[in-house]
C-alpha positions as CSV (number, residue, x, y, z in Angstrom):
1,M,0.0,0.0,0.0
2,R,1.4,3.4,-1.0
3,S,2.0,5.8,1.9
4,S,2.3,9.1,0.0
5,Y,-0.1,10.1,-2.8
6,L,-2.9,12.4,-4.0
7,F,-6.5,11.2,-4.0
8,T,-9.7,12.8,-5.2
9,S,-13.4,12.4,-4.5
10,E,-16.5,14.3,-5.7
11,S,-20.0,15.0,-4.4
12,V,-23.1,16.4,-5.9
13,S,-25.9,18.4,-4.2
14,E,-29.5,17.5,-3.6
15,G,-30.4,19.6,-6.7
16,H,-28.2,17.7,-9.1
17,P,-30.5,16.1,-11.6
18,D,-29.5,12.5,-10.7
19,K,-29.9,13.3,-7.1
20,V,-33.4,14.7,-7.7
21,S,-34.2,11.4,-9.3
22,D,-32.7,9.4,-6.3
23,Q,-34.7,11.5,-3.8
24,I,-38.0,11.0,-5.7
25,S,-37.4,7.2,-6.0
26,D,-36.7,7.0,-2.2
27,A,-39.7,9.2,-1.4
28,I,-41.8,6.5,-3.2
29,V,-40.0,3.8,-1.2
30,D,-40.9,5.6,2.0
31,L,-44.4,6.2,1.0
32,F,-45.1,2.5,0.4
33,L,-43.1,1.2,3.4
34,G,-45.1,3.6,5.6
35,K,-48.2,1.8,4.5
36,D,-46.9,-1.8,4.2
37,P,-43.5,-2.8,5.9
38,E,-43.4,-5.8,3.6
39,A,-43.9,-3.8,0.4
40,R,-41.8,-4.5,-2.6
41,I,-40.5,-1.5,-4.6
42,A,-38.2,-1.0,-7.5
43,C,-38.8,2.6,-8.6
44,E,-36.7,4.3,-11.2
45,T,-37.1,8.0,-11.9
46,L,-36.3,10.1,-15.0
47,T,-36.1,13.9,-14.6
48,T,-35.7,16.4,-17.5
49,T,-37.0,19.8,-18.5
50,Q,-40.5,20.1,-16.9
51,L,-41.0,16.4,-16.8
52,V,-40.8,13.6,-14.1
53,V,-41.3,9.9,-15.2
54,L,-41.6,7.0,-12.8
55,A,-41.1,3.4,-13.9
56,G,-40.7,0.1,-12.1
57,E,-42.4,-2.7,-10.2
58,I,-44.2,-2.6,-6.9
59,R,-46.4,-4.6,-4.5
60,C,-48.0,-2.9,-1.6
61,K,-51.0,-3.7,0.5
62,G,-53.5,-0.9,0.5
63,V,-51.9,0.7,-2.5
64,Y,-51.5,-1.8,-5.4
65,E,-53.0,-5.2,-5.1
66,D,-54.3,-7.7,-7.6
67,G,-53.3,-5.5,-10.5
68,R,-55.3,-2.5,-9.3
69,W,-54.5,0.8,-7.6
70,A,-56.4,1.7,-4.4
71,D,-58.6,4.8,-4.5
72,G,-56.5,7.9,-4.2
73,A,-53.2,6.1,-4.5
74,L,-52.2,7.7,-7.8
75,E,-52.9,11.1,-6.5
76,E,-50.9,10.5,-3.4
77,I,-47.9,9.3,-5.4
78,E,-48.0,12.4,-7.6
79,A,-48.3,14.6,-4.5
80,T,-45.3,12.9,-2.9
81,V,-43.2,13.5,-6.0
82,R,-44.1,17.2,-6.2
83,A,-43.5,17.7,-2.5
84,T,-40.0,16.2,-2.9
85,V,-39.1,18.5,-5.7
86,K,-40.5,21.5,-3.8
87,K,-38.4,20.6,-0.7
88,I,-35.3,20.6,-2.9
89,G,-36.2,24.1,-4.0
90,Y,-37.0,23.9,-7.7
91,E,-39.2,26.8,-8.8
92,Q,-37.6,27.6,-12.1
93,D,-39.2,28.0,-15.6
94,G,-37.4,24.9,-16.8
95,F,-38.3,22.8,-13.7
96,H,-41.0,23.8,-11.3
97,W,-42.4,21.5,-8.6
98,E,-46.0,22.7,-9.3
99,T,-46.1,22.7,-13.1
100,F,-43.9,19.9,-14.4
101,R,-45.6,17.1,-16.4
102,F,-45.8,13.8,-14.5
103,E,-46.0,10.2,-15.7
104,N,-46.5,7.2,-13.5
105,N,-45.5,4.0,-15.1
106,L,-45.2,1.8,-12.0
107,H,-46.8,-1.6,-12.3
108,G,-47.1,-4.9,-10.4
109,Q,-44.1,-7.0,-9.4
110,S,-43.3,-9.9,-11.6
111,A,-44.7,-13.1,-10.2
112,H,-41.6,-15.0,-11.3
113,I,-39.4,-12.7,-9.1
114,A,-41.9,-12.9,-6.2
115,Q,-41.8,-16.8,-6.2
116,G,-38.1,-16.8,-5.7
117,V,-37.8,-14.0,-3.1
118,D,-40.8,-14.5,-0.8
119,A,-40.6,-16.8,2.2
120,S,-42.9,-19.8,2.0
121,G,-43.3,-23.1,3.9
122,N,-39.8,-24.0,5.2
123,K,-38.1,-21.7,2.7
124,D,-36.6,-18.5,4.1
125,E,-36.9,-15.2,2.2
126,G,-34.4,-15.2,-0.6
127,A,-32.2,-12.4,-2.0
128,G,-34.0,-10.1,-4.3
129,D,-31.3,-10.3,-6.9
130,Q,-27.8,-11.8,-7.5
131,G,-24.8,-9.5,-7.0
132,I,-21.8,-8.5,-5.0
133,M,-21.9,-5.8,-2.3
134,F,-19.0,-3.9,-0.6
135,G,-18.6,-2.1,2.7
136,Y,-15.7,0.0,3.7
137,A,-14.4,2.0,6.7
138,C,-11.2,3.8,7.5
139,D,-9.9,6.0,10.4
140,E,-9.4,9.2,8.3
141,T,-12.4,11.0,9.8
142,P,-14.6,10.8,12.9
143,G,-17.3,9.0,11.0
144,L,-14.7,6.5,9.7
145,M,-15.1,7.6,6.1
146,P,-12.6,8.6,3.4
147,A,-11.6,12.2,4.0
148,T,-11.8,13.3,0.4
149,L,-15.5,12.3,0.2
150,Y,-16.2,13.6,3.7
151,Y,-15.1,17.1,2.8
152,S,-16.8,17.0,-0.6
153,H,-20.1,16.3,1.1
154,K,-19.6,18.8,3.8
155,I,-19.0,21.7,1.4
156,L,-22.2,21.1,-0.5
157,E,-24.2,20.4,2.7
158,K,-23.2,23.8,4.0
159,M,-24.1,25.6,0.8
160,A,-27.5,23.9,0.7
161,S,-28.1,24.9,4.3
162,D,-27.2,28.5,3.6
163,R,-29.6,28.4,0.6
164,H,-32.5,26.9,2.5
165,N,-32.0,29.2,5.5
166,K,-31.6,32.3,3.2
167,V,-28.1,33.1,4.5
168,V,-27.4,33.9,0.9
169,D,-29.8,34.8,-1.8
170,F,-27.9,33.8,-5.0
171,L,-27.6,30.0,-4.8
172,E,-29.8,27.6,-6.8
173,P,-30.1,23.9,-6.0
174,D,-27.7,22.3,-8.5
175,A,-24.1,22.0,-7.4
176,K,-21.0,19.8,-7.5
177,S,-17.8,19.7,-5.5
178,Q,-14.4,17.9,-5.7
179,V,-11.6,17.6,-3.2
180,T,-8.1,16.4,-3.8
181,L,-6.0,15.7,-0.7
182,A,-2.3,14.9,-0.3
183,F,-1.6,11.8,1.9
184,E,1.6,11.3,3.8
185,N,2.3,8.0,5.6
186,G,-1.3,7.0,4.7
187,K,-2.9,10.1,6.4
188,P,-4.5,13.1,4.8
189,V,-2.4,16.3,5.5
190,R,-3.6,19.0,3.1
191,A,-5.7,19.9,0.1
192,T,-4.0,20.3,-3.2
193,A,-7.1,21.2,-5.3
194,L,-10.7,22.2,-4.6
195,V,-13.5,22.5,-7.1
196,V,-17.0,23.9,-6.7
197,S,-19.5,24.4,-9.5
198,T,-22.9,25.8,-8.4
199,Q,-26.0,27.0,-10.1
200,H,-26.7,30.6,-9.3
201,S,-29.2,33.4,-9.9
202,A,-29.1,35.8,-12.8
203,A,-27.9,38.5,-10.4
204,L,-24.5,36.8,-10.3
205,S,-24.1,36.6,-14.1
206,N,-21.5,39.3,-14.3
207,S,-17.9,39.8,-13.2
208,E,-18.9,41.3,-9.8
209,G,-21.3,38.6,-9.2
210,Q,-18.8,35.8,-10.0
211,A,-16.3,37.5,-7.6
212,R,-19.0,37.5,-4.9
213,L,-19.7,33.8,-5.5
214,R,-16.0,33.0,-5.3
215,D,-15.6,34.8,-2.0
216,Y,-18.5,33.0,-0.6
217,A,-17.3,29.5,-1.7
218,L,-13.8,30.2,-0.4
219,G,-15.3,31.1,2.9
220,V,-17.2,27.8,3.1
221,M,-14.1,25.8,2.3
222,A,-12.0,27.7,4.8
223,D,-14.5,27.1,7.6
224,L,-14.8,23.4,6.9
225,L,-11.3,22.3,6.1
226,P,-8.7,21.9,8.9
227,E,-6.5,24.9,9.5
228,G,-3.7,25.1,7.0
229,W,-5.3,22.8,4.5
230,L,-6.4,25.3,1.9
231,P,-4.3,25.2,-1.3
232,T,-3.2,28.3,-3.1
233,D,-5.8,30.4,-5.0
234,E,-4.8,29.1,-8.4
235,S,-5.7,25.5,-7.2
236,I,-9.2,26.5,-6.2
237,Y,-11.7,26.4,-9.0
238,I,-15.1,28.0,-8.5
239,N,-17.4,27.6,-11.5
240,P,-14.5,27.1,-13.8
241,T,-16.6,26.9,-17.0
242,G,-18.1,30.4,-16.2
243,L,-21.8,31.2,-15.7
244,F,-24.1,28.5,-14.4
245,E,-27.7,29.7,-14.5
246,I,-29.3,26.8,-16.3
247,G,-29.0,23.7,-14.1
248,G,-30.9,20.8,-12.6
249,P,-33.1,18.6,-14.7
250,D,-33.5,21.5,-17.2
251,G,-29.7,21.6,-17.8
252,D,-29.2,17.8,-17.9
253,A,-31.5,14.8,-17.6
254,G,-31.3,12.9,-14.3
255,L,-31.7,9.2,-13.6
256,T,-31.9,7.1,-10.4
257,G,-28.7,5.3,-9.6
258,R,-26.1,7.2,-11.6
259,K,-24.2,8.6,-8.6
260,I,-23.3,5.3,-6.8
261,I,-19.7,6.4,-6.1
262,V,-20.9,9.6,-4.5
263,D,-23.4,7.5,-2.6
264,T,-20.7,5.2,-1.2
265,Y,-17.0,5.9,-0.7
266,G,-15.9,8.4,-3.3
267,G,-13.8,5.8,-5.2
268,A,-11.7,4.8,-2.1
269,A,-13.3,1.3,-2.1
270,P,-14.9,-1.0,-4.6
271,H,-18.5,-0.9,-5.5
272,G,-20.5,-3.9,-6.5
273,G,-22.4,-2.0,-9.2
274,G,-25.9,-1.9,-7.8
275,A,-27.6,1.4,-6.9
276,F,-29.5,1.9,-3.7
277,S,-32.2,4.4,-4.2
278,G,-35.7,3.3,-5.3
279,K,-35.3,-0.2,-3.8
280,D,-36.9,-1.7,-0.8
281,P,-34.6,-3.5,1.7
282,T,-35.3,-7.0,0.4
283,K,-33.0,-6.0,-2.5
284,V,-29.5,-6.9,-1.3
285,D,-28.1,-4.2,-3.6
286,R,-29.2,-1.9,-0.8
287,S,-29.5,-4.0,2.5
288,A,-26.3,-6.0,2.0
289,A,-24.3,-2.9,1.1
290,Y,-25.6,-1.3,4.3
291,V,-24.7,-4.3,6.5
292,S,-21.3,-4.6,4.8
293,R,-20.6,-0.9,5.8
294,Y,-21.9,-1.7,9.3
295,L,-19.6,-4.6,9.7
296,A,-16.5,-2.8,8.3
297,K,-17.2,0.2,10.5
298,N,-17.4,-1.9,13.6
299,V,-14.2,-3.7,12.7
300,V,-12.3,-0.4,12.5
301,A,-14.1,1.1,15.5
302,A,-13.1,-2.0,17.5
303,G,-9.4,-1.3,16.7
304,L,-9.0,-4.4,14.7
305,A,-7.8,-2.4,11.6
306,Q,-7.3,1.1,10.3
307,R,-9.0,0.2,7.0
308,C,-11.4,-2.5,6.2
309,T,-13.2,-3.7,3.1
310,I,-15.9,-6.3,3.2
311,Q,-17.6,-8.1,0.3
312,L,-20.8,-10.1,0.4
313,S,-22.3,-12.0,-2.6
314,Y,-25.8,-13.4,-3.1
315,A,-27.9,-15.4,-5.6
316,I,-31.5,-14.4,-6.4
317,G,-33.9,-16.5,-4.3
318,I,-31.2,-17.9,-2.0
319,A,-31.1,-16.7,1.6
320,E,-27.6,-17.2,2.8
321,P,-24.7,-15.3,1.2
322,L,-22.5,-17.2,-1.1
323,S,-19.3,-15.6,0.2
324,L,-17.9,-13.2,2.8
325,Y,-14.5,-11.6,2.3
326,V,-12.6,-9.3,4.6
327,N,-9.6,-7.3,3.7
328,T,-7.8,-5.0,6.2
329,H,-5.2,-3.8,3.7
330,G,-2.2,-4.6,5.8
331,T,-3.5,-2.5,8.7
332,G,-5.2,-5.3,10.7
333,T,-4.3,-6.5,14.2
334,V,-5.9,-9.9,13.8
335,D,-6.1,-12.5,11.0
336,E,-8.7,-11.6,8.4
337,A,-10.0,-15.2,8.2
338,R,-10.8,-15.1,11.9
339,I,-12.8,-11.9,11.3
340,E,-14.7,-13.7,8.5
341,A,-15.5,-16.5,10.9
342,V,-16.8,-14.2,13.7
343,L,-18.9,-11.7,11.8
344,P,-21.7,-14.1,10.8
345,Q,-22.0,-15.1,14.4
346,L,-22.9,-11.5,15.3
347,V,-25.3,-10.7,12.5
348,R,-27.3,-13.2,10.4
349,L,-26.5,-12.2,6.9
350,T,-29.7,-13.4,5.1
351,P,-32.0,-10.7,3.7
352,R,-34.4,-11.0,6.5
353,G,-31.7,-11.2,9.1
354,I,-30.1,-8.0,7.8
355,R,-33.5,-6.2,7.7
356,T,-34.3,-7.3,11.2
357,H,-30.9,-6.5,12.7
358,L,-30.8,-3.0,11.2
359,S,-34.6,-2.3,11.4
360,L,-34.8,-1.6,7.6
361,N,-38.5,-2.1,7.0
362,K,-39.4,1.4,7.8
363,P,-39.8,4.7,5.8
364,I,-36.2,5.9,6.4
365,Y,-34.7,6.2,3.0
366,Q,-35.3,9.6,1.5
367,P,-32.7,11.3,3.8
368,T,-30.1,8.8,2.4
369,A,-30.5,10.0,-1.2
370,A,-28.3,13.1,-1.0
371,Y,-24.9,13.6,0.6
372,G,-24.1,9.9,1.0
373,H,-25.6,6.8,2.5
374,F,-22.6,6.3,4.8
375,G,-20.7,8.3,7.3
376,R,-23.9,9.9,8.7
377,V,-24.9,10.0,12.4
378,A,-27.2,7.1,13.5
379,N,-30.3,8.8,14.8
380,G,-33.2,6.6,16.0
381,D,-34.5,4.5,13.1
382,F,-32.3,6.4,10.6
383,F,-28.8,5.3,9.5
384,T,-28.8,2.3,11.8
385,W,-26.0,0.8,9.8
386,E,-23.7,3.6,11.2
387,K,-24.0,2.3,14.7
388,T,-20.9,0.8,16.4
389,D,-22.8,-1.5,18.7
390,L,-20.7,-4.6,17.7
391,V,-17.5,-3.2,19.1
392,D,-17.6,-4.9,22.5
393,A,-18.5,-8.3,21.0
394,L,-15.6,-8.0,18.5
395,K,-13.1,-7.1,21.2
396,Q,-14.3,-10.0,23.3
397,A,-13.9,-12.4,20.3
398,F,-10.3,-11.5,19.8
């Protein structure tokens, strides 16, 4: 493992078109799970100029049964979508929460998928799909996340907070950030390049306005980065392409699941390929990725490693994982094979076992759909996979 290098991660704001799609898809997941904890949802969203389209498969008691929508269900779905866009803050000519065209193409879940996934008789609930899922943790930040992604998220979260709270009056919802850090002896020591591109009001579409925007963004970065980490001015890029008035779904179409590296570890760890948003927790793309993060975080929090990657694999309709792999990247204090033997004793890694242990059958997903699914503070039913409640058991095991 290299000890000195540069590494970069990016983030995108809640107003980025792909993130608008993710948040809509997860708002639909929450709507259905709030009515039926055993609902099955696979909701994809397309956003573009003045248009939102839903597609996918569902099954939900009291909403969609026997091939029919319940009274008022379609209206509630549309209201949920519009409320999500309104909360993000889109009231623009090219994308307005109240006036965009809406298409709902959701339909019933395939019976062939259901027969393999549902529990029946002596058969346990099977995985909702085949696939590989990764979890990761490292000791670079208090939340045990990669520092490059941590600061990328924090910059955009602060800007969004300032926009919503009217601290500034010139920011619009769409934005991106990028942070490059220098690592020495495996630890981040300073930033070497910072990038922010943010949609702004017409009032800033002149040289004075762009200077005002730059001063604001520099202030956000200086407040969030550790003292002495800011690079020189020529390595800080604020709206490097120039004006950015047209943004969001009007500037570029958005789709659910296109920001999976932003959602996870910023490129610092592998990704199995499956997106999270729009999927109920029987889909191991989501639940197994969450439990993999949970296990990796607890391994690091227990002091068993400074870095930990965990992989799980599943086959559709089969309950037990096909494999469990642990890699501590040469930073571990115990043998990785022993960790692999202990972890399944602490958490049953079947789809139902994961859902039960992490309390996933609840409407908790829309908050995950912007600024990362990992590294957040566990708060009641939300972000339960960020808890470190296995630490004592892991320490006792070794």
